[in-house]
N, C-alpha and C positions, 0 to 999 in steps of 0.2 A: 504493500500500500504506500509506504514511504517512498519507494523508488518511483512508483507511478506518479506520485505528486511532484517529485523533482522533475520528471520528464515533462509534465504539463506546464510547470513553471518555466522551464527552459524554452518550450515552444512559444509560450506567451511573450517571454523576454525578447526572443529573436524576431517575433512578428512585429514589434514596435520599433525596431532599429531601422533608420532610413536606409534604403537600398538603392538610391539613385545611381550610384557608381556602377551598378550592374544593369541599368535600364537605359533605354533611349527615348523614353516618353515622360511627359509631365502633364498631369491633369489639372483642371481648375482648382484653385486654392491649395495646390501642392507647391512646395518651394524647395530651392536648393540653397544650402548654406555653405560656408567655408569648409573645405575638405570633402564636399560631396560633388559629384559630377554626373553629367549626362554623357553617355557613350553611344556612338552611332552603331547601327545594327551589325555592320561588318567589322567594327572595332578600328576603323580608320581614324576617326576624329573623336575628340573629347572636349567637353565644355564645362567650365566652372570658374570659380574665383581664383585669382592669382595675384602676385605682386612682384615688384622688381627689387626685393630685398627689404622693403619697408612695409611691415604688416599693417601699418596704419593707413596705407593707400592701396585699396583693393579694387581690382578690375574684374569684370566678368568677360571672359573671352573664349575663343575656340582655338585648339591646337591639334597637331598630329599626335595621336595617342602613343605610338610606338617609336617615335623619332626623338632622339636625345642628342644635344640639349633641346629643351622645349622650343618649338617653333610656333609662335603665335600668328594666326592668319586673320583674326577678326576680333575686335574689342567693342562691346556694346557701349559702355559708359566711358569712352575714350577721353572725353573732355571733362568728366566729373567723377573722379575716383571716390569710392566710399572711404570716408576719413576714419574708419576704424575696422576692426577685424570681424564685426558682427553683421555684415551685410548679407542680404539674401535676394535671390531672384525668385519671383512668384508669378504664376499665371492666375490673374484674378477672374472673377466670375463673368466679366465682360469680354473675356478673351484677349486681354491685353497683358503683355509681359511687363513687369515693373521690377526695378531694383530699389530696395529699401535699405537705409542705413540702420544703425542700432536704435535710433529714436523713431523708427518707422516712417522717416521722411523719404519721399520719393526722390531718388537721385536720377533715375532714367526710366523711360517707358517706351514701348514700341508704338508706332503710329500707323494705324491701318485705316485706309479710306473705304475698305470693303465692309459690307454689313455682316455682322457676326451671325454664325449659325451655331446651333447646339446639338450635341456636345462638341467641344473643341479639344485639341490635344497639341502638345509641343513635341516635335521630333527633331533630333539632330541626324541629318542624313549623311550618308557616306561620301557625299560630295563636299561636305563641310558647311552645308547650308542649314541654318537653324530656322525652323518653320513653325508657324501656328496654322493649324488646318482643321478641316472637318474630320472629326474622329471616325465617322462612318464611311469615309471614302477609302477605297482599296488602293488607289494610286497615290503614292506618297508625294508626287510632284504636281498633283492637281488639287483644286479647291483650297488654295492657299490664301489665308487671310492676311498673313504677313510673312516675310522671309528676310533673313539677314543679307542674302545676295542682293537685295534691292538697296542696301545701304553699305556700299563698299568702303573698306578702310584703306590700308596701304598695300593690300595683297589681292592679286587677280588670280582666281582659281579656275580650273576647268569647269565649264558649265555656267559660270557667272557671266553676266552681260554688262558691258559698258554701254549705256543706252541714253539716247536723247529724245525726249518727246518734243517734237517740233511744234506741237499745238499748245500744250499746257505746261511743259517743263515739269519738274526741274531735271537737270542732267544727272546721270549717275556715273560717277567717275572716281578714280583713286585719288586720295590725298595722303601726302607723306606724314609720318610721325614728326614730332618736334625734335626728338632725339631717340637714340636706341632704347632708352628707358623711360620715355614719355610718349605715350601713344596719342596725345592730343593732336588735333589737326595742325599740320605744319604749313610751310609756305608754298609747297609745290603740288601740282595736280598733273594727272596722267589721264587724258580725255580725248574725246572726238570733237574736233573743232568743226562746227556746222556751217561756217561761213563759206560761200562758194561750194566747191565739191569737197565733201567731208574728208578730213585727214586726221591722223593720230598724232598728238603733240604732247610734249611735256612743257609745262608753263610755270612760271613764278608770278602769281597774280595773273595779270593780263598779258604778260610778256613771255613770248616763246623762248624756251631754253634750247629745245631740240625738236625735230620732227621725225617721226617714223615714215611720214609721207601719206599719200592718198592710196585708196584701195585699188588694186589692179586686177582683181579676180582671184588671185592666189593669196596675196597678203598685201602689206603696205610697201610702197615703191622703194623706201629706203632701207628695208629690212633684208637681211640675208636669209631668205625664206627656204632655200633648197634643203638645208640640213633639217630645219624644224618640221618640214612636211613629211619627213620620214617617220615621225612619231606623234605629230599633232595635226588635227584638222581645224582650219580657221574658217570663219564665215562672217559675213556682214549682211544684215537685213536692212534694206534701204528703201523706204517708202516716202510719200509726201507727208506722213504723220510721225514717223519714227526712224531712227537709225540705231541699230544694235550690233555690237561686235562681241564675239565670243570665240572660244576654242574648246575642243574636246581632245582627250587622249585616245590613241589608237586602241589601247587596251587598259584594263583596270590596274595592271601592275606598274604602270608608269606614274610616278609621282613628280609633278612639276608645279611651279608657281612663278608668278611675276610679281616683284616687289618694287615699290617706289621708295627709295631711301630718303632719309632726312635731308640729304644734300642735293636732292633732285635727280639722282641717277636711278635708272631703272635696270633691274637685273632679272633675267629669266634663269632659273636654276632647276636642275634635275637631281633627284635624290638617288645616290648610288648606295644601295643597301650593303653591298659587299665591302665598301670602304667607309661607310657611315659618314658620308659628307654630302653637302650640296655642291654639285658641280655647276659653275657658271657657264651657261650655253651662249648667252648673248647679253651684252651690257651696253647701255646708251647713256651719255655719249661715248662712242667707242674710240674716237680719235678727234683731232682738231676739226675736221670737216663736218663732224656731226653737230657742232655748235651752230645754232641758228644764225644764218646770214653772216658767217665769219668773214667772207670775202666781199660783202656789200652787194649792191644790185648789179645785174647784168654781167655776172662773173661765173666762173666755174672753179670748184675746189677739187684738188687731186692730191691725196697724201703721198703719192709716189713721185711727185714733182718737187722741185725746189726753184723758186718758192711755190708753196702749195696753191696759191691763188693766181688765176689768170683771167683776163678779160675775155668775153666771148668774141668770136670772130666778128669783125666790123665794129668793135667797141675799143675804147682806150680809157686808161685811168682818168678819173675826174680830176684828181690832183696827183700828178706824176711824182713829185718829190716825196709826198707822204707814202705813196704806193711803193716807191723804191726803198723806203725805210720800213717796209712790212706793216704799214698801217693801212689796212685795206677797207676799213669800214665805210668809206665814202663811195666805194664801188666804181663802176665804169659808165661811160656815156657813149653814145653813137658817134662814130667818125663822120658818117653821112646820114642826114635825115631821111626818113622813109619818104618815098614818092607817093605813097598811099595807093592811088588807083592805077598807076602805070609803072611797070618796071620792077616792082618788088618781087623777090623770090624767097626761098627758104633753104637754110643750111641744116642738114641732118646731123644730129648728135646721137651717138649710140651708147648703150650701156650706162644710162644715166639714172640717178635718183631725180625724179621729176620735181620741179620747183614748187614753192608754196602755192596752194590752190585756194587760199582764202578769198581771192578776188577773181576766181575763174568762172567759166560758164561751161555747161556740159549737156550732152544729149546722148542717151544710151543706144539709140538706134542708127545713128549716122555711120556711114563708111568713112575711112580715112580720107579718101578723095573728096567726099562731100564736106568733110571737116576743113580741109584746105581751102575750098571754095568759099565757105562761110567766113573764114578768117580773113581772106583777101578782100572781102566786101566791107570789112569793118576796119577803119583806119587806125583804131587803137589796139587791134589784135596783134600781138607780138609773137605768138608761138601756138603750136597745136600738137596733139598726140592722141593716140588711142586711149580710150577710157579703160578698156579691159584687154589684157594681152593674151587671154586664153583663145584657143581655136583659131589662131592666126590673127587675132586682134579685131576689136569692134568698138563702136561708140566714139564720141568726140569730146575732147577736153581742150578748151581754149584759154589762153592767158592774155591779159591786157596790160599795157604799159610796161613796167619794169619786171624783169625776171629776178626772183629772190630765192636764195638758198638751194642752188643746184650743185650737184657733185657727181664725180665718177662713182658708180656703184661698186662696192667691194665684192659683190657676188654676181648677180645677173640683173641688170637694170632694164630700162626701156629706151625706145627711140623717141626723140622729140625734135620738132622742126622749128628752128628759130628764124624769124622774119628779118630779111636784110633788104 
């Protein structure tokens, strides 16, 4: 009898111990405290409270469960740490995630524009996406009321979208941390610039630091895309209402991420499990020519030349003395003005990273010859190229006035035709 009573007491004791570290769901009015975590179904990601050595500054974040040292990929309360070690994350009965401090003051809450359904549940998916969804739905990626992928931090994961709603906004893009141990929003952003033909840029405020370039059907024109296409699939959805950029891995064994550093550098890394390291696949800026408009307007940058900056054919330095002193920021001007309607032609440049497209015009259906004709009819049109380089090339991309931020491509670039 005594042994039976002990067994019953043990069963009762263990039934009231929180077991969140062994689950991947959170129901309404359940919560997670310090030292408790959510784990994705396949054990890829883990979510919980953490700190950077100061237990009085707690963050709720997501990290890879089996990778050491801990690699944080998302932080909920990045701008407002819990100022003690008694914070908790709770799903309230309205379906909102909230972070409370020890005084039960709300530090952070999820913001959903969708109408709540009941019942709801919180899931940490194996993609690293933390979601609030309809508990009765069998598809974990559907009927989402809220998802962390809609609020990117400094890390771009497979399946996440950098997107711009062209009707209502706001844009979804990466923002750097302030420092390696301060996840608050920093100075730099990694985003799709929607002026003219969309292009991927890294910016400090409104100032471009570097450009990955415009979409060419495979990837962005300034990226060495051939190697990455061996293990990643990239896509851009481009409509009159939205632009969305994402990538997927070829198989689930590939672990990769893109991170925007506090100094504005972006790095794509690949986890090598055999060596237990993150290998850098590509980093931007990769060299001097990656810095935005290093050589000024109407110029070309080539890291294999000395000096690395040269004026385009038919152009000369605006200020020759400064140019000779390697001060290239003023760029180049035409030797001979365009005749506009009579006598103008085009010089073909091959293997190029295409120039800044923020002031460009485009048409998805035109042929290259039609593109040339349209450019010649506009006196301010200075260059043209194919919009998409797949299947022999298609579409039309036009530039006006000055050519900005063009370089020799380090891998496989595009053809562009400069007006002379």
